[in-house]
PDB file of N, CA, C and O in Angstrom:
ATOM      1  N   UNK A   1       0.831  -1.197   0.000  1.00  0.00           N
ATOM      2  CA  UNK A   1       0.000   0.000   0.000  1.00  0.00           C
ATOM      3  C   UNK A   1       0.866   1.248   0.000  1.00  0.00           C
ATOM      4  O   UNK A   1       0.538   2.229  -0.667  1.00  0.00           O
ATOM      5  N   UNK A   2       1.939   1.224   0.721  1.00  0.00           N
ATOM      6  CA  UNK A   2       2.807   2.379   0.816  1.00  0.00           C
ATOM      7  C   UNK A   2       3.439   2.718  -0.529  1.00  0.00           C
ATOM      8  O   UNK A   2       3.587   3.886  -0.888  1.00  0.00           O
ATOM      9  N   UNK A   3       3.807   1.674  -1.263  1.00  0.00           N
ATOM     10  CA  UNK A   3       4.425   1.906  -2.575  1.00  0.00           C
ATOM     11  C   UNK A   3       3.414   2.521  -3.541  1.00  0.00           C
ATOM     12  O   UNK A   3       3.754   3.424  -4.305  1.00  0.00           O
ATOM     13  N   UNK A   4       2.186   2.039  -3.509  1.00  0.00           N
ATOM     14  CA  UNK A   4       1.148   2.605  -4.368  1.00  0.00           C
ATOM     15  C   UNK A   4       0.879   4.061  -4.011  1.00  0.00           C
ATOM     16  O   UNK A   4       0.697   4.898  -4.894  1.00  0.00           O
ATOM     17  N   UNK A   5       0.855   4.357  -2.735  1.00  0.00           N
ATOM     18  CA  UNK A   5       0.631   5.728  -2.277  1.00  0.00           C
ATOM     19  C   UNK A   5       1.764   6.639  -2.741  1.00  0.00           C
ATOM     20  O   UNK A   5       1.525   7.750  -3.214  1.00  0.00           O
ATOM     21  N   UNK A   6       2.988   6.164  -2.604  1.00  0.00           N
ATOM     22  CA  UNK A   6       4.139   6.963  -3.043  1.00  0.00           C
ATOM     23  C   UNK A   6       4.092   7.208  -4.546  1.00  0.00           C
ATOM     24  O   UNK A   6       4.451   8.288  -5.014  1.00  0.00           O
ATOM     25  N   UNK A   7       3.650   6.207  -5.302  1.00  0.00           N
ATOM     26  CA  UNK A   7       3.526   6.369  -6.755  1.00  0.00           C
ATOM     27  C   UNK A   7       2.479   7.424  -7.083  1.00  0.00           C
ATOM     28  O   UNK A   7       2.695   8.259  -7.961  1.00  0.00           O
ATOM     29  N   UNK A   8       1.354   7.394  -6.390  1.00  0.00           N
ATOM     30  CA  UNK A   8       0.303   8.390  -6.622  1.00  0.00           C
ATOM     31  C   UNK A   8       0.771   9.790  -6.262  1.00  0.00           C
ATOM     32  O   UNK A   8       0.487  10.747  -6.982  1.00  0.00           O
ATOM     33  N   UNK A   9       1.480   9.913  -5.161  1.00  0.00           N
ATOM     34  CA  UNK A   9       1.992  11.218  -4.750  1.00  0.00           C
ATOM     35  C   UNK A   9       3.004  11.734  -5.764  1.00  0.00           C
ATOM     36  O   UNK A   9       3.005  12.921  -6.089  1.00  0.00           O
ATOM     37  N   UNK A  10       3.863  10.853  -6.266  1.00  0.00           N
ATOM     38  CA  UNK A  10       4.867  11.250  -7.261  1.00  0.00           C
ATOM     39  C   UNK A  10       4.196  11.702  -8.549  1.00  0.00           C
ATOM     40  O   UNK A  10       4.625  12.680  -9.161  1.00  0.00           O
ATOM     41  N   UNK A  11       3.156  11.007  -8.961  1.00  0.00           N
ATOM     42  CA  UNK A  11       2.436  11.407 -10.178  1.00  0.00           C
ATOM     43  C   UNK A  11       1.742  12.757  -9.989  1.00  0.00           C
ATOM     44  O   UNK A  11       1.704  13.580 -10.903  1.00  0.00           O
ATOM     45  N   UNK A  12       1.203  12.969  -8.806  1.00  0.00           N
ATOM     46  CA  UNK A  12       0.507  14.224  -8.529  1.00  0.00           C
ATOM     47  C   UNK A  12       1.479  15.402  -8.522  1.00  0.00           C
ATOM     48  O   UNK A  12       1.146  16.482  -9.010  1.00  0.00           O
ATOM     49  N   UNK A  13       2.665  15.204  -7.978  1.00  0.00           N
ATOM     50  CA  UNK A  13       3.627  16.284  -7.852  1.00  0.00           C
ATOM     51  C   UNK A  13       4.392  16.549  -9.146  1.00  0.00           C
ATOM     52  O   UNK A  13       4.990  17.613  -9.303  1.00  0.00           O
ATOM     53  N   UNK A  14       4.380  15.602 -10.065  1.00  0.00           N
ATOM     54  CA  UNK A  14       5.102  15.784 -11.316  1.00  0.00           C
ATOM     55  C   UNK A  14       4.409  16.873 -12.131  1.00  0.00           C
ATOM     56  O   UNK A  14       3.208  16.810 -12.391  1.00  0.00           O
ATOM     57  N   UNK A  15       5.179  17.850 -12.519  1.00  0.00           N
ATOM     58  CA  UNK A  15       4.623  18.964 -13.271  1.00  0.00           C
ATOM     59  C   UNK A  15       4.882  18.743 -14.759  1.00  0.00           C
ATOM     60  O   UNK A  15       6.022  18.567 -15.190  1.00  0.00           O
ATOM     61  N   UNK A  16       3.828  18.756 -15.507  1.00  0.00           N
ATOM     62  CA  UNK A  16       3.949  18.635 -16.948  1.00  0.00           C
ATOM     63  C   UNK A  16       3.196  19.792 -17.569  1.00  0.00           C
ATOM     64  O   UNK A  16       2.303  20.374 -16.954  1.00  0.00           O
ATOM     65  N   UNK A  17       3.559  20.110 -18.769  1.00  0.00           N
ATOM     66  CA  UNK A  17       2.887  21.187 -19.460  1.00  0.00           C
ATOM     67  C   UNK A  17       3.891  22.174 -19.994  1.00  0.00           C
ATOM     68  O   UNK A  17       5.101  21.952 -19.951  1.00  0.00           O
ATOM     69  N   UNK A  18       3.366  23.260 -20.494  1.00  0.00           N
ATOM     70  CA  UNK A  18       4.216  24.249 -21.127  1.00  0.00           C
ATOM     71  C   UNK A  18       4.741  25.250 -20.115  1.00  0.00           C
ATOM     72  O   UNK A  18       4.048  25.641 -19.175  1.00  0.00           O
ATOM     73  N   UNK A  19       5.970  25.649 -20.329  1.00  0.00           N
ATOM     74  CA  UNK A  19       6.555  26.690 -19.504  1.00  0.00           C
ATOM     75  C   UNK A  19       6.322  28.030 -20.190  1.00  0.00           C
ATOM     76  O   UNK A  19       5.834  28.077 -21.319  1.00  0.00           O
ATOM     77  N   UNK A  20       6.666  29.100 -19.519  1.00  0.00           N
ATOM     78  CA  UNK A  20       6.480  30.430 -20.101  1.00  0.00           C
ATOM     79  C   UNK A  20       7.311  30.592 -21.362  1.00  0.00           C
ATOM     80  O   UNK A  20       6.879  31.270 -22.295  1.00  0.00           O
ATOM     81  N   UNK A  21       8.491  29.989 -21.417  1.00  0.00           N
ATOM     82  CA  UNK A  21       9.326  30.084 -22.608  1.00  0.00           C
ATOM     83  C   UNK A  21       8.637  29.421 -23.794  1.00  0.00           C
ATOM     84  O   UNK A  21       8.687  29.938 -24.910  1.00  0.00           O
ATOM     85  N   UNK A  22       8.000  28.290 -23.562  1.00  0.00           N
ATOM     86  CA  UNK A  22       7.293  27.615 -24.655  1.00  0.00           C
ATOM     87  C   UNK A  22       6.099  28.439 -25.121  1.00  0.00           C
ATOM     88  O   UNK A  22       5.824  28.511 -26.318  1.00  0.00           O
ATOM     89  N   UNK A  23       5.389  29.060 -24.182  1.00  0.00           N
ATOM     90  CA  UNK A  23       4.290  29.940 -24.571  1.00  0.00           C
ATOM     91  C   UNK A  23       4.812  31.108 -25.407  1.00  0.00           C
ATOM     92  O   UNK A  23       4.171  31.522 -26.373  1.00  0.00           O
ATOM     93  N   UNK A  24       5.969  31.632 -25.036  1.00  0.00           N
ATOM     94  CA  UNK A  24       6.563  32.725 -25.795  1.00  0.00           C
ATOM     95  C   UNK A  24       6.914  32.306 -27.210  1.00  0.00           C
ATOM     96  O   UNK A  24       6.705  33.072 -28.151  1.00  0.00           O
ATOM     97  N   UNK A  25       7.444  31.105 -27.375  1.00  0.00           N
ATOM     98  CA  UNK A  25       7.781  30.606 -28.711  1.00  0.00           C
ATOM     99  C   UNK A  25       6.519  30.425 -29.544  1.00  0.00           C
ATOM    100  O   UNK A  25       6.490  30.795 -30.718  1.00  0.00           O
ATOM    101  N   UNK A  26       5.487  29.862 -28.947  1.00  0.00           N
ATOM    102  CA  UNK A  26       4.221  29.676 -29.669  1.00  0.00           C
ATOM    103  C   UNK A  26       3.641  31.030 -30.082  1.00  0.00           C
ATOM    104  O   UNK A  26       3.164  31.185 -31.206  1.00  0.00           O
ATOM    105  N   UNK A  27       3.681  32.000 -29.184  1.00  0.00           N
ATOM    106  CA  UNK A  27       3.175  33.334 -29.494  1.00  0.00           C
ATOM    107  C   UNK A  27       3.981  33.976 -30.622  1.00  0.00           C
ATOM    108  O   UNK A  27       3.408  34.622 -31.500  1.00  0.00           O
ATOM    109  N   UNK A  28       5.289  33.806 -30.608  1.00  0.00           N
ATOM    110  CA  UNK A  28       6.139  34.362 -31.670  1.00  0.00           C
ATOM    111  C   UNK A  28       5.817  33.727 -33.019  1.00  0.00           C
ATOM    112  O   UNK A  28       5.751  34.430 -34.028  1.00  0.00           O
ATOM    113  N   UNK A  29       5.618  32.430 -33.052  1.00  0.00           N
ATOM    114  CA  UNK A  29       5.289  31.740 -34.313  1.00  0.00           C
ATOM    115  C   UNK A  29       3.945  32.214 -34.840  1.00  0.00           C
ATOM    116  O   UNK A  29       3.797  32.458 -36.038  1.00  0.00           O
ATOM    117  N   UNK A  30       2.967  32.347 -33.958  1.00  0.00           N
ATOM    118  CA  UNK A  30       1.646  32.818 -34.382  1.00  0.00           C
ATOM    119  C   UNK A  30       1.736  34.248 -34.902  1.00  0.00           C
ATOM    120  O   UNK A  30       1.116  34.579 -35.913  1.00  0.00           O
ATOM    121  N   UNK A  31       2.502  35.100 -34.220  1.00  0.00           N
ATOM    122  CA  UNK A  31       2.661  36.492 -34.648  1.00  0.00           C
ATOM    123  C   UNK A  31       3.310  36.568 -36.018  1.00  0.00           C
ATOM    124  O   UNK A  31       2.872  37.343 -36.868  1.00  0.00           O
ATOM    125  N   UNK A  32       4.345  35.777 -36.244  1.00  0.00           N
ATOM    126  CA  UNK A  32       5.016  35.767 -37.550  1.00  0.00           C
ATOM    127  C   UNK A  32       4.058  35.285 -38.635  1.00  0.00           C
ATOM    128  O   UNK A  32       4.045  35.832 -39.738  1.00  0.00           O
ATOM    129  N   UNK A  33       3.260  34.270 -38.332  1.00  0.00           N
ATOM    130  CA  UNK A  33       2.297  33.755 -39.311  1.00  0.00           C
ATOM    131  C   UNK A  33       1.243  34.805 -39.658  1.00  0.00           C
ATOM    132  O   UNK A  33       0.883  34.959 -40.825  1.00  0.00           O
ATOM    133  N   UNK A  34       0.747  35.527 -38.651  1.00  0.00           N
ATOM    134  CA  UNK A  34      -0.269  36.561 -38.902  1.00  0.00           C
ATOM    135  C   UNK A  34       0.312  37.689 -39.751  1.00  0.00           C
ATOM    136  O   UNK A  34      -0.320  38.129 -40.712  1.00  0.00           O
ATOM    137  N   UNK A  35       1.519  38.162 -39.400  1.00  0.00           N
ATOM    138  CA  UNK A  35       2.124  39.227 -40.190  1.00  0.00           C
ATOM    139  C   UNK A  35       2.431  38.767 -41.609  1.00  0.00           C
ATOM    140  O   UNK A  35       2.280  39.536 -42.558  1.00  0.00           O
ATOM    141  N   UNK A  36       2.852  37.537 -41.756  1.00  0.00           N
ATOM    142  CA  UNK A  36       3.100  36.998 -43.090  1.00  0.00           C
ATOM    143  C   UNK A  36       1.830  36.940 -43.919  1.00  0.00           C
ATOM    144  O   UNK A  36       1.834  37.304 -45.095  1.00  0.00           O
ATOM    145  N   UNK A  37       0.743  36.484 -43.310  1.00  0.00           N
ATOM    146  CA  UNK A  37      -0.539  36.418 -44.021  1.00  0.00           C
ATOM    147  C   UNK A  37      -1.031  37.807 -44.395  1.00  0.00           C
ATOM    148  O   UNK A  37      -1.529  38.017 -45.501  1.00  0.00           O
ATOM    149  N   UNK A  38      -0.891  38.763 -43.470  1.00  0.00           N
ATOM    150  CA  UNK A  38      -1.318  40.129 -43.779  1.00  0.00           C
ATOM    151  C   UNK A  38      -0.481  40.734 -44.895  1.00  0.00           C
ATOM    152  O   UNK A  38      -0.997  41.474 -45.732  1.00  0.00           O
ATOM    153  N   UNK A  39       0.812  40.422 -44.910  1.00  0.00           N
ATOM    154  CA  UNK A  39       1.677  40.931 -45.967  1.00  0.00           C
ATOM    155  C   UNK A  39       1.268  40.357 -47.323  1.00  0.00           C
ATOM    156  O   UNK A  39       1.198  41.082 -48.316  1.00  0.00           O
ATOM    157  N   UNK A  40       1.002  39.065 -47.358  1.00  0.00           N
ATOM    158  CA  UNK A  40       0.613  38.424 -48.618  1.00  0.00           C
ATOM    159  C   UNK A  40      -0.756  38.898 -49.100  1.00  0.00           C
ATOM    160  O   UNK A  40      -0.998  38.980 -50.304  1.00  0.00           O
ATOM    161  N   UNK A  41      -1.636  39.204 -48.177  1.00  0.00           N
ATOM    162  CA  UNK A  41      -3.003  39.588 -48.540  1.00  0.00           C
ATOM    163  C   UNK A  41      -3.230  41.094 -48.535  1.00  0.00           C
ATOM    164  O   UNK A  41      -4.360  41.543 -48.726  1.00  0.00           O
ATOM    165  N   UNK A  42      -2.191  41.875 -48.323  1.00  0.00           N
ATOM    166  CA  UNK A  42      -2.383  43.315 -48.153  1.00  0.00           C
ATOM    167  C   UNK A  42      -3.027  43.966 -49.372  1.00  0.00           C
ATOM    168  O   UNK A  42      -3.857  44.863 -49.220  1.00  0.00           O
ATOM    169  N   UNK A  43      -2.665  43.536 -50.569  1.00  0.00           N
ATOM    170  CA  UNK A  43      -3.285  44.108 -51.769  1.00  0.00           C
ATOM    171  C   UNK A  43      -4.772  43.824 -51.820  1.00  0.00           C
ATOM    172  O   UNK A  43      -5.561  44.719 -52.123  1.00  0.00           O
ATOM    173  N   UNK A  44      -5.166  42.604 -51.530  1.00  0.00           N
ATOM    174  CA  UNK A  44      -6.589  42.234 -51.538  1.00  0.00           C
ATOM    175  C   UNK A  44      -7.357  42.957 -50.434  1.00  0.00           C
ATOM    176  O   UNK A  44      -8.497  43.375 -50.640  1.00  0.00           O
ATOM    177  N   UNK A  45      -6.742  43.104 -49.277  1.00  0.00           N
ATOM    178  CA  UNK A  45      -7.396  43.802 -48.173  1.00  0.00           C
ATOM    179  C   UNK A  45      -7.597  45.269 -48.528  1.00  0.00           C
ATOM    180  O   UNK A  45      -8.653  45.842 -48.257  1.00  0.00           O
ATOM    181  N   UNK A  46      -6.585  45.870 -49.132  1.00  0.00           N
ATOM    182  CA  UNK A  46      -6.695  47.281 -49.532  1.00  0.00           C
ATOM    183  C   UNK A  46      -7.793  47.467 -50.575  1.00  0.00           C
ATOM    184  O   UNK A  46      -8.551  48.436 -50.506  1.00  0.00           O
ATOM    185  N   UNK A  47      -7.889  46.556 -51.537  1.00  0.00           N
ATOM    186  CA  UNK A  47      -8.952  46.637 -52.546  1.00  0.00           C
ATOM    187  C   UNK A  47     -10.334  46.492 -51.915  1.00  0.00           C
ATOM    188  O   UNK A  47     -11.268  47.207 -52.279  1.00  0.00           O
ATOM    189  N   UNK A  48     -10.459  45.570 -50.976  1.00  0.00           N
ATOM    190  CA  UNK A  48     -11.765  45.352 -50.328  1.00  0.00           C
ATOM    191  C   UNK A  48     -12.169  46.590 -49.527  1.00  0.00           C
ATOM    192  O   UNK A  48     -13.335  46.983 -49.558  1.00  0.00           O
ATOM    193  N   UNK A  49     -11.241  47.204 -48.820  1.00  0.00           N
ATOM    194  CA  UNK A  49     -11.552  48.399 -48.050  1.00  0.00           C
ATOM    195  C   UNK A  49     -11.933  49.545 -48.983  1.00  0.00           C
ATOM    196  O   UNK A  49     -12.834  50.326 -48.677  1.00  0.00           O
ATOM    197  N   UNK A  50     -11.251  49.643 -50.115  1.00  0.00           N
ATOM    198  CA  UNK A  50     -11.581  50.689 -51.086  1.00  0.00           C
ATOM    199  C   UNK A  50     -12.974  50.503 -51.658  1.00  0.00           C
ATOM    200  O   UNK A  50     -13.711  51.473 -51.836  1.00  0.00           O
ATOM    201  N   UNK A  51     -13.341  49.252 -51.949  1.00  0.00           N
ATOM    202  CA  UNK A  51     -14.693  48.979 -52.464  1.00  0.00           C
ATOM    203  C   UNK A  51     -15.754  49.332 -51.436  1.00  0.00           C
ATOM    204  O   UNK A  51     -16.773  49.934 -51.776  1.00  0.00           O
ATOM    205  N   UNK A  52     -15.523  48.962 -50.178  1.00  0.00           N
ATOM    206  CA  UNK A  52     -16.479  49.284 -49.120  1.00  0.00           C
ATOM    207  C   UNK A  52     -16.604  50.795 -48.961  1.00  0.00           C
ATOM    208  O   UNK A  52     -17.709  51.313 -48.800  1.00  0.00           O
ATOM    209  N   UNK A  53     -15.475  51.505 -49.005  1.00  0.00           N
ATOM    210  CA  UNK A  53     -15.498  52.964 -48.898  1.00  0.00           C
ATOM    211  C   UNK A  53     -16.259  53.565 -50.081  1.00  0.00           C
ATOM    212  O   UNK A  53     -16.963  54.562 -49.921  1.00  0.00           O
ATOM    213  N   UNK A  54     -16.121  52.971 -51.257  1.00  0.00           N
ATOM    214  CA  UNK A  54     -16.847  53.460 -52.423  1.00  0.00           C
ATOM    215  C   UNK A  54     -18.338  53.276 -52.282  1.00  0.00           C
ATOM    216  O   UNK A  54     -19.102  54.144 -52.704  1.00  0.00           O
ATOM    217  N   UNK A  55     -18.779  52.170 -51.699  1.00  0.00           N
ATOM    218  CA  UNK A  55     -20.206  51.933 -51.475  1.00  0.00           C
ATOM    219  C   UNK A  55     -20.773  52.905 -50.447  1.00  0.00           C
ATOM    220  O   UNK A  55     -21.927  53.321 -50.558  1.00  0.00           O
ATOM    221  N   UNK A  56     -19.981  53.267 -49.458  1.00  0.00           N
ATOM    222  CA  UNK A  56     -20.450  54.154 -48.394  1.00  0.00           C
ATOM    223  C   UNK A  56     -20.591  55.577 -48.896  1.00  0.00           C
ATOM    224  O   UNK A  56     -21.560  56.262 -48.565  1.00  0.00           O
ATOM    225  N   UNK A  57     -19.624  56.032 -49.700  1.00  0.00           N
ATOM    226  CA  UNK A  57     -19.671  57.442 -50.122  1.00  0.00           C
ATOM    227  C   UNK A  57     -20.418  57.658 -51.394  1.00  0.00           C
ATOM    228  O   UNK A  57     -20.531  58.792 -51.858  1.00  0.00           O
TER     229      UNK A  57
END
């Protein structure tokens, strides 16, 4: 029983998951992807905004 209890306690205390550094890397990758997509689509976005502005005025 003692060994099983120690195993359960060890599993409970074991920390798994992402650290702040990993979150930072994920955030950086997402930011680069968003800026890349906006750069590639900037011409289309500008045209769409111009069309909407034309409909409004």
